[in-house]
N, C-alpha and C positions, 0 to 999 in steps of 0.2 A: 476788487469788491471794495463799494464805498458806504460810508455811514449813512445816518440821516442827515448830515450837514453837506454831504457832496465829497467829504475827505476820505482818502484811501485808508483803510484799515490796514493796521500793522499785522504782519503775518502771525507774530503770537497772538494776537487776540482772535484771529481766524481758527488758529490751532486749537487754542482754548475752548471755542464755541463748538468746534469738533469734537475734540477729545473729551475735556473735562465735563461738559455740559450736555455732550451725547446728542447734540443736534443732526448729526450724519449718521448715527447709530453705527460707529465703526466697530469693526472685530477687535478683540482683545489684542492680538497679534499687530495689528496697524496702528492701535494707540500708543505701542511702545516705539514701534518704528519710526512713527511721523516724528516724534521727539528726538531721535538720534539722526534723523536727515535733517532736521531743522538745525541742529549743532554744527553738522558739516555745512550745511550752506552759510549759516551765519559767520563761521570761520572764514570760509572762502571769499565771502561778500565783504566782511569787515575789517578782516586782519589783512593789511598789504603784504605782510611776511609771509603769510600762509598760501599756498596753493595745493588744493585737493589733487591727489595723484590717485593713480589707478587702484593702487592697494587700499585707500580709503573707501571707494567705493565698491570694492570686493567685500569689504567688512561689511558692508551694509546692505549688499547686493539683495539678499534674500527678503530683508523685510522692504525694501524698495521695491522688489517685484510685487509682493502681496499687496503693498499699499496702492500701487498704480492700478493693480487689477480689480482691487476692490472700487475704487474711485471711479473706475470706467464702469463697471457693474452698477454702481450707485447712479452714477450720471445717465445711464441708459434707460433707468427705472424712471427718471423724470420726464 
């Protein structure tokens, strides 16, 4: 996703627009889950000494599923 200058937007800006500003009209449960998912993703991407394990995904599994389902449904509406 690019901004008006053609630069890629940071994931934190996209999440802020979707969650805090309500641009996607996400459900309450998804708003909390997205923040947890981002924390795990950031750790995995930016900390060379951290590798997400199955237990990490099991911990966020419910929120991840609800988030994916809701985003799919929102995408099909447009």
